[in-house]
C-alpha positions as CSV (number, residue, x, y, z in Angstrom):
1,M,-47.5,40.4,0.2
2,N,-44.6,40.9,-2.4
3,N,-41.7,42.8,-0.2
4,R,-38.5,41.5,-0.8
5,K,-37.3,42.4,2.7
6,L,-40.0,40.2,3.9
7,R,-39.5,37.2,1.2
8,L,-35.7,36.8,1.3
9,P,-35.5,35.6,5.3
10,E,-38.5,33.3,4.5
11,I,-36.6,31.5,1.4
12,I,-33.2,31.3,3.7
13,D,-35.8,29.6,6.3
14,I,-37.4,27.1,3.9
15,L,-33.9,26.2,2.2
16,T,-32.2,25.7,5.4
17,H,-34.9,23.6,7.0
18,Q,-36.3,21.9,4.0
19,S,-35.1,19.8,1.0
20,I,-36.2,21.6,-1.8
21,S,-35.3,20.5,-5.5
22,S,-36.8,23.0,-7.7
23,Q,-38.3,26.5,-8.0
24,E,-41.6,25.1,-8.2
25,D,-41.1,23.3,-5.0
26,L,-40.1,26.6,-3.2
27,S,-42.5,28.9,-4.7
28,K,-45.4,26.6,-3.5
29,Q,-43.7,26.9,0.2
30,L,-43.4,30.5,-0.2
31,A,-47.5,30.6,-1.4
32,I,-48.1,28.8,1.7
33,R,-46.1,31.9,3.9
34,G,-48.0,34.2,1.8
35,H,-45.8,35.2,-0.8
36,V,-47.1,34.6,-4.4
37,I,-44.0,35.7,-6.9
38,T,-43.4,35.0,-10.4
39,Q,-40.5,32.5,-11.4
40,A,-38.4,35.4,-12.7
41,T,-38.8,37.0,-9.2
42,L,-37.7,34.0,-7.3
43,S,-34.6,33.3,-9.8
44,R,-33.3,36.9,-8.9
45,D,-33.8,36.3,-5.3
46,L,-32.3,33.1,-5.6
47,K,-29.1,34.2,-7.2
48,L,-29.0,37.4,-4.3
49,L,-28.8,34.8,-1.9
50,K,-26.3,32.8,-4.0
51,A,-28.3,29.9,-3.7
52,N,-27.1,26.9,-5.6
53,K,-28.3,23.2,-6.5
54,V,-26.2,20.3,-5.1
55,S,-26.3,16.7,-4.7
56,D,-26.9,15.4,-1.7
57,E,-25.7,11.9,-0.1
58,D,-29.1,10.1,-1.9
59,G,-28.0,11.4,-5.1
60,C,-31.2,13.6,-5.3
61,Y,-30.5,17.7,-5.9
62,R,-31.6,20.3,-3.6
63,Y,-30.9,24.1,-3.2
64,V,-28.5,25.3,-0.7
65,I,-28.0,28.9,0.6
66,G,-24.6,30.8,0.1
67,D,-23.3,32.7,3.1
68,T,-26.6,34.1,4.8
69,E,-24.6,35.8,7.2
70,L,-23.1,37.7,4.4
71,Y,-26.5,38.6,3.0
72,A,-27.8,39.4,6.5
73,H,-25.0,42.1,6.5
74,E,-25.0,43.0,2.9
75,H,-26.7,46.4,3.2
76,A,-23.9,47.6,5.7
77,R,-20.9,45.9,4.0
78,T,-18.3,47.9,2.1
79,K,-15.2,46.6,0.3
80,S,-13.3,48.2,3.4
81,S,-15.4,46.2,6.0
82,Y,-15.9,43.0,4.0
83,G,-13.9,40.9,6.9
84,S,-17.4,41.7,9.1
85,A,-18.9,38.3,7.6
86,R,-16.9,35.2,7.8
87,H,-17.4,32.2,5.7
88,T,-18.2,29.7,8.6
89,Y,-18.9,27.0,5.9
90,V,-15.0,27.0,5.1
91,L,-13.4,23.8,5.8
92,S,-9.7,24.2,4.8
93,L,-7.3,26.4,2.6
94,S,-3.5,25.6,1.7
95,M,-1.5,27.0,-0.9
96,T,0.9,25.5,-3.4
97,G,2.9,27.5,-6.1
98,N,0.7,30.6,-7.2
99,L,-2.5,28.9,-6.4
100,V,-5.1,28.5,-3.3
101,V,-7.4,25.8,-2.5
102,I,-10.0,26.3,-0.5
103,K,-12.0,23.2,0.6
104,T,-15.9,24.2,1.5
105,R,-19.2,22.2,2.4
106,N,-21.0,20.9,-0.5
107,G,-22.8,23.7,-2.4
108,Y,-20.9,26.8,-0.8
109,A,-18.0,27.0,-3.4
110,S,-19.7,28.7,-6.0
111,G,-20.8,32.0,-3.4
112,L,-17.2,31.9,-2.1
113,A,-15.5,32.3,-5.3
114,Y,-18.1,34.9,-6.3
115,D,-17.3,36.5,-2.9
116,I,-13.5,36.3,-3.6
117,D,-13.8,37.9,-6.9
118,T,-15.8,40.9,-6.1
119,L,-12.8,41.5,-3.7
120,E,-11.2,43.4,-6.8
121,S,-7.8,42.7,-5.4
122,D,-4.8,42.9,-7.3
123,L,-3.2,39.9,-5.9
124,V,-6.1,37.8,-7.2
125,L,-6.1,36.8,-11.0
126,G,-9.2,34.6,-10.6
127,T,-11.4,31.9,-9.3
128,I,-12.5,28.4,-10.6
129,P,-15.4,27.1,-8.1
130,G,-16.8,23.6,-8.0
131,A,-19.1,22.2,-5.6
132,D,-16.9,22.0,-2.6
133,T,-13.4,23.5,-3.9
134,V,-12.2,26.9,-5.0
135,F,-8.9,27.2,-6.5
136,V,-7.9,30.8,-6.6
137,A,-5.0,31.9,-8.9
138,M,-2.7,34.6,-7.5
139,R,-0.6,36.8,-9.2
140,E,2.9,35.6,-9.7
141,G,5.7,36.5,-7.1
142,T,2.9,37.8,-4.5
143,P,4.4,37.1,-1.3
144,R,2.6,34.2,0.6
145,A,2.6,36.6,3.9
146,D,0.1,39.1,1.8
147,V,-1.8,36.2,0.5
148,F,-2.2,34.8,4.0
149,N,-3.4,38.5,5.2
150,L,-6.0,38.7,2.3
151,F,-7.7,35.6,3.4
152,S,-7.1,36.3,6.9
153,S,-9.5,39.4,6.5
154,F,-12.7,37.1,6.0
155,L,-12.3,33.7,6.3
156,P,-12.4,32.3,9.8
157,S,-9.6,32.4,12.2
158,P,-9.5,28.6,13.4
159,I,-8.9,28.0,9.5
160,M,-6.7,30.4,8.8
161,N,-4.7,29.2,12.0
162,K,-4.6,25.7,10.8
163,A,-3.2,27.0,7.2
164,R,-0.9,29.1,8.5
165,P,2.4,26.5,7.7
166,S,1.3,26.1,4.2
167,F,1.7,30.0,3.8
168,M,4.8,30.5,5.6
169,N,7.4,29.2,2.9
170,D,8.4,32.1,0.9
C-alpha cells in the first residue's frame, strides 16, 4: 500500500498522537499500518507536511506537523483563496518599525515562514524563522494598515484583534 493520499493522513495521526524522534521510528509505525516506504519517500512526505523536529520540555527531539489544516486544503487552495486556511498555532503578532514578529507554538515557525514566503507579496521582503518565532521584514514605507490587512487574510481573527493596536501607529 504505497498510496500517498492514504499515507499522509496516517503520518499526521502518528505524529499528532505519538512522540516520534526519528524517521526510522516513523517508518516502523507506518509499516505497522501497512505502509512500507523508502526513507527518501518518507523525507518527501515530511517535507510536504512541513514536519519539523523540535525539542520538547524534556530536552528530547520529536517531529511535529506544520499546519495540517493547510495540508487538508492544499488541493483546493490558490493564492487568491489563501485565507481559507488559518494558522491556529499562532500565539501573537506585533509590529515595530518595518519588522513583524509572530510568536507560534514550538516547532511551527518554519512552516508559517514558508507560507508567508509563498504569498509572494510585494510588501514582504523576507522571513527568518526560529523554533517559535518568525521575523518578517516588510518593505520600507509600507502603511501599517496594509500590513495588518495582509496578515488578517490568513491569521486567526482573535490574534489579529489583539495585535490591532500595534498596527495602528502610522
